[in-house]
C-alpha positions in Angstrom: -0.1 0.3 0.1 1.6 3.7 -0.8 1.9 5.9 1.6 -1.0 7.9 0.2 -3.6 5.4 0.4 -2.1 4.5 3.9 -2.9 8.6 4.6 -6.3 8.2 3.0 -7.7 5.6 4.6 -7.3 6.7 8.4 -8.5 10.1 7.3 -11.6 8.9 5.4 -12.2 6.8 8.6 -11.9 9.9 10.9 -14.1 11.7 8.6 -16.5 9.2 8.5 -16.5 8.9 12.5 -16.4 13.0 13.0 -19.7 13.6 11.0 -21.6 10.4 12.0 -21.1 12.0 15.5 -22.2 15.2 14.3 -25.4 13.2 12.8 -26.0 11.2 16.1 -25.8 14.0 18.7 -28.5 16.2 16.6 -30.8 13.0 16.6 -30.5 12.3 20.0 -31.4 16.0 21.3 -34.3 16.5 23.5 -35.8 19.9 23.3 -34.7 21.0 27.0 -31.1 19.1 26.2 -30.5 21.6 23.4 -29.9 24.7 25.5 -26.9 22.9 27.6 -25.7 20.7 25.2 -23.0 22.5 24.0 -21.4 22.7 27.2 -21.8 18.8 28.0 -20.9 17.6 24.6 -17.5 20.4 25.1 -16.9 18.5 28.5 -17.0 15.3 26.8 -14.6 15.7 24.2 -12.1 17.4 26.6 -12.2 14.2 28.6 -11.2 12.3 26.2 -7.8 13.4 25.8 -6.0 15.0 22.7 -7.3 15.2 19.1 -6.6 13.2 16.4 -5.6 14.7 13.0 -6.9 16.2 11.1 -8.7 18.2 14.3 -5.2 18.5 16.3 -4.3 20.5 13.3 -7.0 23.3 14.0 -10.4 23.8 12.4 -12.1 21.3 10.3 -14.3 22.8 8.2 -17.6 21.1 7.6 -20.5 21.9 5.8 -24.3 20.9 6.3 -26.0 21.1 3.3 -30.2 20.6 4.3 -32.9 20.3 2.6 -34.9 21.5 5.2 -34.6 22.8 8.7 -38.1 23.2 9.8 -39.8 21.1 12.7 -38.5 20.2 15.9 -36.7 17.0 14.7 -34.8 18.9 12.2 -34.2 22.0 14.6 -32.6 19.5 17.5 -30.6 17.9 14.5 -29.4 21.0 14.0 -28.5 22.2 17.4 -26.4 18.7 17.9 -24.7 19.0 14.9 -23.7 22.5 15.6 -23.0 21.7 19.5 -20.7 18.6 18.4 -19.1 20.6 16.0 -18.2 23.0 18.4 -16.7 20.3 20.8 -14.5 18.8 18.2 -13.6 22.1 17.0 -15.1 21.7 13.6 -15.8 25.0 11.9 -18.9 24.3 10.4 -21.2 25.9 8.2 -25.1 24.8 7.6 -27.0 25.5 4.8 -30.7 25.7 4.8 -32.9 25.3 1.5 -36.3 25.9 3.3 -37.5 22.7 1.4 -36.5 24.5 -2.1 -34.9 21.8 -4.0 -33.1 24.1 -6.4 -31.6 26.2 -3.4 -30.5 22.8 -1.9 -28.2 22.1 -5.4 -27.2 25.9 -5.4 -26.3 25.1 -1.9 -24.7 22.2 -2.0 -22.4 24.0 -5.3 -21.7 26.7 -2.7 -20.6 24.1 -0.1 -18.0 22.6 -2.6 -16.8 26.1 -3.3 -16.2 27.2 0.2 -13.2 25.0 0.7 -15.2 22.3 2.9 -13.3 19.0 3.9 -16.2 17.5 4.0 -20.0 17.8 3.4 -23.4 16.2 5.0 -26.1 16.1 2.9 -29.6 16.0 5.2 -32.3 14.7 3.0 -32.9 15.7 -0.8 -33.8 14.9 -4.0 -31.2 12.7 -5.9 -32.2 14.4 -9.4 -31.6 17.9 -7.8 -28.5 17.2 -6.2 -26.7 14.3 -7.5 -24.4 16.4 -9.8 -23.2 18.3 -7.1 -22.8 15.0 -5.0 -20.5 13.7 -7.8 -18.3 17.3 -8.3 -17.9 17.0 -4.4 -16.4 13.8 -4.6 -14.1 14.9 -7.7 -12.8 17.5 -6.0 -12.1 15.0 -3.0 -14.2 16.1 -0.3 -15.6 13.5 1.8 -19.7 13.2 1.4 -22.1 11.7 3.6 -25.5 11.3 2.8 -28.3 11.0 5.6 -31.9 9.9 3.9 -30.6 11.0 0.2 -30.5 8.0 -2.6 -27.0 8.1 -4.5 -25.5 6.4 -7.3 -21.8 7.3 -6.2 -20.0 4.8 -4.1 -17.5 7.1 -2.8 -20.4 8.5 -0.6 -21.0 7.3 2.7 -24.7 6.7 2.9 -26.7 6.4 6.1 -30.5 6.7 6.5 -33.2 5.5 9.4 -35.3 2.7 8.2 -39.1 4.2 8.7 -40.8 1.2 7.5 -39.2 -1.6 10.2 -39.4 1.9 12.9 -43.6 2.0 11.7 -43.6 -1.7 12.0 -42.0 -2.0 15.6 -44.9 1.0 16.6 -47.8 -0.8 15.2 -47.0 -4.3 16.7 -46.9 -2.2 20.1 -49.9 -0.8 19.6 -51.6 -3.6 18.6 -50.6 -5.8 21.6 -51.4 -2.8 23.9 -55.0 -1.9 22.3 -56.2 -5.2 21.0 -57.9 -5.7 17.5 -61.0 -4.4 16.5 -60.0 -0.8 18.1 -60.4 2.4 16.1 -57.2 4.6 15.8 -56.7 7.7 14.0 -53.3 8.7 11.7 -51.9 12.5 12.1 -49.3 13.4 9.7 -48.2 17.1 9.4 -45.3 18.0 6.8 -41.9 18.8 8.1 -42.2 16.9 11.1 -40.7 13.9 12.0 -42.7 11.8 14.3 
């Protein structure tokens, strides 16, 4: 294995771990926790000792390109990402397309041109953003997508399994309520339940 390949593998793994930490921190927030998350995350990060490369060399530039940041779930996701970025010394730039798919593509292009070392794409439509995802990969930018279908094999892709989560909830509900019980369904666009 060449020296370049040996350097890229740990760097790619570290980039993936860091970006995944941003994602997981955002998903684990409660509404009351968002005010103090930054302090708690900073304490946790400080307690782990020296920061590994590339974080030991100063700020790492990461862009979070969101299809929408509206709604409790997405707001907490964003708050957690910001808190974790602060704890890790990540220079995080957040782009929010506010459910405008063309704007998300423009935001992704802006993130690519900003000098970001990694980009997290949060939701979006492949037809709109796939060309920019491919461009980012060609430029050597680490890309992680969440709940976005992509054909690019160099992208780290993560998503929640809505079908299995719904099935688990329905199984518990059927057990608790029994058969032939009337239930209702409410859906509000933009608010994950």
